[in-house]
TIFIZA-109967 format. One record per residue (C-alpha): residue in three letters; x, z, y. Coordinates in steps of 0.001 Angstrom, whole numbers, padded with zeros to 6 digits, always signed. Last residue first. Layout:
residues N
ALAXZY/...
This chain:
residues 210
ILE+009403+003087+005045/GLU+012832+001754+004144/SER+011921-001946+003996/LEU+010288-001681+007424/LYS+013504-000277+008867/SER+015653-003097+007499/ASN+013266-005757+008776/LEU+013204-004060+012176/LEU+016978-003821+012486/GLU+017402-007478+011473/THR+014778-008794+013898/PHE+015320-006539+016928/GLY+017563-008363+019371/GLY+020567-006916+021162/ASN+019210-007011+024706/ARG+019416-003210+024885/PRO+020318-001704+021518/ILE+017039-001262+019610/HIS+016240+002265+018464/LEU+013500+002433+015825/THR+010685+004955+015668/HIS+007958+006045+013250/ILE+005208+007890+015142/GLY+004639+011489+014053/LEU+003836+012851+017509/GLN+007356+014241+017927/ALA+008630+010754+017112/ALA+007096+009423+020327/SER+009085+011846+022469/GLU+012323+011098+020648/LEU+011750+007358+021001/ASN+011353+007495+024775/LEU+014553+009529+025070/LYS+016385+007075+022787/SER+015628+004272+025234/ASP+015969+000725+023858/ASP+012496+000950+022349/MET+010753+000146+019078/PHE+007654+002050+017915/LEU+006391+001945+014320/ALA+002781+002987+013750/GLU+000939+003998+010564/GLU+001992+007659+010801/ALA+000684+007812+014367/LEU-002740+006499+013373/THR-003895+003505+015392/GLN-007284+002977+017031/SER-005608+000868+019742/GLN-007133+002982+022505/LYS-006362+006255+020716/LEU-002793+005370+019771/VAL-002209+004076+023300/ASN-003522+007279+024883/GLU-001513+009553+022600/TYR+001602+007529+023374/ILE+000933+007764+027123/GLU+000235+011500+026925/GLN+003606+012119+025302/ASP+005470+011582+028548/PRO+008542+009443+027698/LYS+007171+007014+028820/ARG+004724+006485+031657/GLN+001147+007228+032676/ASN-001105+005777+035372/LEU-002487+003520+032596/GLU-002220+000359+034717/HIS+001249+001160+036075/SER+002415+002174+032609/PHE+001519-001173+031083/TYR-000275-001526+027741/VAL-000661-004844+025937/GLU-002787-005510+022850/ASN-002840-008086+020059/PHE+000287-009781+021376/LEU+000671-013484+022180/ASP-001955-014439+024763/ASN-002056-010810+025936/LEU+001562-011281+027037/HIS+000181-013540+029756/ALA+000307-017233+030644/TYR+001559-018161+027180/PRO+002725-021646+026180/PHE+006403-020620+026406/SER+009341-020975+028802/ASN+007811-021118+032288/SER+004842-019010+031164/LEU+007078-016158+030022/ILE+009313-016161+033115/LYS+006183-016201+035299/HIS+004755-013350+033232/PHE+008042-011550+033787/ALA+007736-011829+037558/LYS+004071-010871+037919/GLU+004589-007773+035781/HIS+007771-006918+037653/ILE+005931-006728+040970/ALA+003031-004741+039465/ASN+005136-002136+037716/THR+006656-001417+034323/ASN+007111+001237+031661/SER+006073-000881+028724/LEU+003958-000557+025593/VAL+003445-003927+023891/ILE+001369-004080+020704/CYS+001583-006035+017459/LYS-001008-005436+014718/TYR+000818-006293+011538/ASP+000874-008791+008676/LYS+000480-012280+010166/LEU+001370-010950+013621/LEU+004905-010329+012362/SER+005602-014080+012239/LYS+004419-014652+015803/VAL+006505-011682+016922/GLU+009562-013189+015218/GLU+009000-016538+016942/ILE+008824-014814+020318/ARG+012051-012962+019604/ASN+013748-016153+018410/ILE+012858-017882+021689/PRO+015029-015548+023739/ILE+013099-014165+026748/GLN+015232-014488+029860/GLY+016462-011913+032348/LEU+014694-009440+034623/MET+017125-007229+036547/ALA+017026-009484+039620/ASN+013325-008682+040074/TRP+014003-005803+042471/ALA+016470-007914+044465/LYS+013952-010760+044734/LYS+011220-008290+045715/ILE+013485-006898+048457/GLU+014257-010377+049774/GLY+010556-011256+049897/ALA+009671-007995+051643/HIS+011984-008584+054594/ALA+015452-007049+054812/GLU+016237-004100+057102/ILE+017313-001780+054292/LYS+018113+001908+054808/PHE+018329+002436+051022/GLU+015612+005056+050664/MET+013775+003973+053826/LYS+013562+000313+052868/LEU+012747+001322+049304/GLN+009899+003473+050615/SER+008440+000539+052520/ILE+008753-001715+049456/PHE+006953+000823+047272/GLN+004225+001376+049864/ASP+003661-002379+050090/ASP+003485-002746+046302/SER+001000+000124+046121/ILE+001662+003717+045063/LEU+000453+005735+042073/GLY+000765+002837+039655/LYS+002704+004996+037205/GLU+005735+002722+037466/TYR+005479+003027+041250/GLU+005512+006805+041125/LYS+008453+006751+038730/PHE+010431+004502+041079/VAL+009489+006448+044210/SER+010700+009735+042669/ALA+014350+008942+043410/SER+016704+010101+040645/LEU+017903+007183+038529/TYR+017546+004496+041180/ALA+019068+006805+043787/ASP+022150+007384+041642/GLU+022401+003639+040956/VAL+022260+002816+044666/LYS+024930+005407+045439/GLN+027127+004089+042617/ASN+026770+000452+043694/SER+027995+001437+047130/LEU+025654+001205+050094/GLY+025701-001856+052352/SER+021922-002020+052089/LEU+021193-005599+051057/ASP+024383-006078+048995/SER+023950-002699+047309/PHE+020337-003584+046588/ALA+021472-006781+044841/ILE+024239-004967+042943/ILE+021761-002372+041642/THR+019319-005139+040746/LYS+021987-006979+038763/ASP+023067-003736+037055/VAL+019552-003292+035691/HIS+020035-006324+033431/LEU+017072-006540+031048/ASP+016525-009267+028462/ILE+012841-009717+027623/ILE+011432-008641+024265/VAL+013549-005553+023499/GLY+015588-004882+026638/GLY+012489-004695+028810/LEU+009290-004891+026742/ASP+008980-001913+024400/PHE+007234-003034+021261/ILE+004679-001144+019161/ILE+004306-002288+015561/THR+001010-001401+013888/LYS+000084-001272+010192/ILE+003048+000583+008726/LYS+002294+002108+005323/GLN+001359-001015+003395/MET+000000+000000+000000/
């Protein structure tokens, strides 16, 4: 009897390549601050978590970034810098999802925001016949729409409930070990995927073990 019925995918670093360093460099160039100061702010400033939870608007986010980094640039330049971290979606990952859909419910659970959502859907539609991740995956959950974010356990509980999935029948893949640890505490099977490293071999190995 098949134990795993649902596979939950992180998006950045698992499906789409993620290069946070490019955004840090871009904001450094706009602000004149060092890469280290920009990175420290990115990791600690509450504005990023608030935006990922959908608690502030795009305009509020951009305004707060201008203040945080003392940037005089216009909104378009700031959005470009913010989107610089988003890379390409390798075709083999899309093909693997299509194959997995024959046997599993496939779900996306991503900490993301409205600006990035527009940007990665443009990347997706430019390369594949999908306008939205919903056109490929069974279900898609974004932190900014749920007003919750990983690694808070409430977001996993919410997704399990909405997708009618039992924790012990779900496997969650993420490039963040912190996110995985939180999910595992609820009984969800987890698999760490090295950022941008691809998931096919690791996933097949994990599924054969369970």
